[in-house]
C-alpha positions, 0 to 999 in steps of 0.5 A: 106905557110899557117900553116907552118912557115919559119926557122928562122921567128916566127909564127904569125910574120912580117918579117921586110924587107928593103922595108917595112921600107922604106915604113913606113919611107915614110908615117911617112915624108909625115905625118910629113908633112901634120902636119907641114902644119897644124901647120903652118897654125894654127900659121898663123890665131891664132899663141898664139895656138901653141906657148902657150905649148911652151912659156907658157903664153908669148904666148899672147905678140905682139912679140910672136904672130910675131915670132909665124906668122913668125914660122908658115909661116916657116912651111908651106913652108917647110911641103907644099915642102916636100909634093910636093917632096914627091908625084913626087919623080923620077921628082927632084932626091934628091928634096924630100931628101932635103926638108924633110932634111929641116924639120928635120934640122928646128925640130932640132933647135927647140929641141936646142931652148926649151934646151937654155932655158929649166928652163924658160919653162912651166915645163910640156908642155915643154916635149911635145914640145921637144918630138914632134919636136925631134921625127920629127926630127929624122923620117925626118933625117931617111926618108932622109938618108935612101932613103925613098924618092924614089918612093914608092916600089911596092907590090911586092918588 
């Protein structure tokens, strides 16, 4: 009822529901997957662009460009797989969760690789890389584990 607060819910504050959390995590999983595709396409075309914040000036070396393109291909495949599975989660039960979890695992391993070489990475941008990969890993893991990969809840849920 307008103008009347419900017991236990402060006026003007939204109530958090399981359906609302699932919807936010699903949107997060879609955003991470789309970002993964964009990053992958960029790495395939210009591998030194996304590699530079991670490895610094070494991004222009032949080895870094080859590995950058390989990682770009991985990201395109994982991102497109997740996006396709998230569009039709009921068609293959568990498929969307598996794709999202695979992306989260690759992001967590990117963080581990960064930590293993932490002292040798560029001082400021290493935080950007570790933070973005860590955030994507946490978002993907939460999405995969909370069944947000099932069909989106209706507005009445």
